[in-house]
N, C-alpha and C positions, 0 to 999 in steps of 0.2 A: 226674723225675716219670714216673709210669706212665700208659699209655693208659687213658682212662675217668675219670681223676681230674678233679675240677671245682675251678676257682679262682673264688672269689667276690670281686669288687672291693669294697674297704672303703668307698670314697667315692662312686663312680658306680653301685654296686650292679648291675653287669653280671656275668654268670656265663659262664665259658668251660670247655668240656670238652676235655681234652687228647686229641688223636687219635694223633699220632706225632711223633717228633723229626725236624725238618727239617735242622738243622745246629748245630754248636757252634764257637765261636771263642775268641780270647784274652779277650774281654770279655763273654761271655754265651752263652746257649743259646736257640735259636729252635725253637718248636713249632708244628705245625699244630693249630689249635683250631677248635671250633665254638662260636659265640656262642649261648647259650640264651636263649629268649624272656623268661624271668624266673627269678630265683633260687628262688622259693618256689611254683612252680606244678606241681611234680612233674617238672620238667625234660623235658617231652615235646616242647615246641615249639623250633624252632631258627630263627635269623635268617640265618646265613651262615657261611662258612668264612674264616678269617683266619690271619695269622702272628702269634704272640705271642713277645716276647723278654723274657727274665729275665736280670738281671745282678747279681752280688754287689757290683759297683762302682757305687754310686748316682751318683757324679759323672759317670762315663762315660755311664751310661744317660741322665742328664738332658741331657748334651751332645747325644746322639743325638736325644732328644725335641725339643730346641730347634731342631736342624737340620731335622728332619722337619716341625716346626711351621712353619718358615720356608718350606719347599718347599710345604707344604699351603696356606699363605696365598697364595703366588704362583700355585699351581694354580687356586685359586678365582678370582683376578683374571683369569688368562688364559682360563679357561672362560667367564667372563661376556662377554669381548670377542671370543671366537672362535665360529665356527659349528660347529666340531668340538669339542664339549665332552667333557672327560674327567671323568666323574662318580665315578670311583673315588678315594677319598681316600688320601693317603700315610699319614696318621695317623688311626686310628680311635678309640683310647682310651688313656688313661694313668691308672694306678691302682696301689694297693697291695693285697696279699692276705696273709692269715695262713696260714702253712703250717708244721706241726710246731713250733708255738710260736714261730715267727719271722716277722717281717713282711718281706715281699719286695716289691720294686718291679718293675713290668713296663709295657710298652706294646704296643699292638696295631696292626698295619699291614695293608694290603691283601695279598691273595694270589691268584695266578693258578694254578689247577690245571694241572699239566703234568709235565714231566720235565726233567732236566738237559740243557743244550745238547749235551753229548757224546752222551747217549742218543738225543736227538732226531735229530741228524745221522747217527748210526749207523743209525737205523731208516729215515730218509727219503732219505739219500744226500747226498754233498757238494754237489750242484747247489743244494740248498736253503740252503747257508750264505750265499750272497750276499744272499738275502732276510732271513734271520734276522740276519745281521751288520748289515744296514742298519737294522733296527728296534732292535737293541742300541745302535748308535752314536747313533741319534736319542734314546734314553733318556739316554745319557751327555751328549749335547749339551744336553738339557733341564736336567740337573743343573748343568752348567757355566754356562749363561747366567743362572742364578740365583746365581752366585758360589760354587758348591761343587764339590768333586771327590769322586768316589765312593770312591777310595782302594783298597779291597780287592776289586777285580774279579778273579774266578776262576770256573772252571767251576761250582763248587758254588753260587755266588751268582747264577746266571743260569738262570731257568726258562722253558721254551718250552711254550706251550699247544698243544692239538691243532690249532687253527687257525693256528698260526705266530706268535701274539702272544707278546711277550717281556716278562718282568718281572724286575727286580732285587730280590733279597732280602738281608736283613741289611745295614742301613746303618751298621754299626759303624765302618767306615772313613771315613765322610763327614767331610770336612775343608774348612774355609773356605780359599778360594784364597789362596796366599801363605804359609800356615803349613806346618809339617812334617806329613806324612801320619801319622796316629796309629795306623792299623792296616793291615797289608799281609800278603801271603803271599809268601814268598821267591821262588818260581819266577816270579811275575808282576811282581816289584819291579824298577824301573829301576836302583836302586842296587846290587842284587844282581848285575846283569849288567855293572856298571861302565859304565853308559850314561847316567848323569846323577844328579842329586840326588833326595832324597825330598821336595822342596818340592812342595806341591799346586798343580798347574797342569793345563791340558788335556792336555798332552803325557804326563803321568804315566799317566792313564787310557788314552790312545791306545796307549802302550807296552804296558800290560797287555793291552789288546784284541789287539794283534799277537801276543803270546805265546800268548794263548788261541786265536787262529786257528790258529797253528802246532801247538799241542797237539791241537786237535780234528781238523784235516785231516792233520797229519803222522803222527799215530798212533804206530805201533811205531818208525818211524825217529826220531821226536823223543825218545821214551823212551830209546832206545839211546844217543843222543847225550848226554842228560842223565846217564845212568849213567857214561859214560866221562869226562865233563868234571869237573875239580876246581873247587869253588866259588871258590877264590882266583884261578884262571886263566880263569874263564868269561867269554866276550866275545860280543858281538852277532854278530860275523862267523861264529861257529859255526852259528847258526841261519840266517843269510843264505845260507850254503853249502847248507844243506838246502833252503831255499826255492827256490834257483836250479835245483836238480836234481830236485825232487819234481814228479811229473806233475800234481798238483792245485794245490799251493801256488804254483808258478811263475806261474799265472794271476793271482795277487794280488801278485806280487813288487813291482811299482811302488809300490803302496800300502804294503806292509809295510816297504819300505826307508825311506820317509818317516817312518812311525810309530816304527820302531826307532832311527832316527838323530835323531829329534826335530825334523824340519824342517817339520812342519805349523805354520801360523800359529796355528790354533785348531781346535777340534772341528767348527766349521761347515765349514771348508775340507775337513777329513777326511771328513765326511759326504758332501759334494758329490762328492769324488773317488771315494769308495766306490760311490756310487749310479751314477755314470757308468760305472765299471768293471764293475759288476754288470749293468747294462743291455747293455753291449757283449758281455759273456760270454754273456748270455742270447740275444742276437741271433745270435751265432756258434754257438750250440748246443754249449756246452762239454760234452764227453762225460764221464760219470762214470768215475772211476778205480776199477777193480776189480782187486786184486792177482791175479796168475796163480796158480791153485790148485797146491798142492804135487804132486798126482798128475800134473798136466799137465807140470810141469817134469821129473818122473821119466820120464814117457812119452817126452818129447822127447829126453832124455839117452840112454835105452835105444835109441830109434830110430836116433840118430846112431851109437851103438856098433855096432849090428847092420848098419847100412849100411856102416860102415868094414870090418867083418869080411867082409861079402859081396864087397866090392871086392877085398880081399886074396885071398880064396878064388878069385874069378873070374880074377884076374890070374895066380895060381899055376896054375890049370887050363889057362889059355890057353898058358902056356909049357911 
């Protein structure tokens, strides 16, 4: 669908203007949309910005809607009993629309304006990852304590707002605990690394979070290792070697080892350990890692060569 196109809900009579594509996966496409105040008022007024998902597979879409509906019900219950209310609903709307002579199903969920977690950390620096990671783990823990596993955790599905708030997008991999994860991305998949099953449990999401952390903070070094490794021989020890030697990742090594080896009891324990580690790093003033510029490396090399030549010349002159 192109930007500017308007979807009119058949049953709930809400209208949505397509702004841009947010992402696509195996079971659908997610768009950034603006909800219009009314379908027949000239479409001048707007209500807010949301994420809208369309899928050709009605069964999968309904499964996601049911899961989000369950999370929404639990959110409302928690908000009533908590002083810190979260007034942003998981699920905003579910409807059908007629497009090009075909009826399609869609649902609408909340959206936090921001950028991908990789772009955010690239801009703000690795010292911010402790805070952002803490908020992301809290989001995952909230999903887990209601009996679900996010499943398809990856960089593209994590948005960070300007104020550091974190939001998960595209709940297509949301799976009831104990069942087989229904949607995943290979690089973040525990089974792909021969590190465990694809059964939905807290550890599955924590493993994906660990790989995400290594991807975001490891940068080029992680990409190079991924290129060299064959899928059939890929093992967790490869990334643990990188973690142990990397100037930033080694600060998180104790946590990453637990997540990659699946030794956390649950996500609550993982959250607690991450928060303690982040506070300790903050107090110690973890210095940001900045790779040495190429020109500086060349300058140093040339200086060494010139110094060696001068010594040889001086020694020859002396004798």
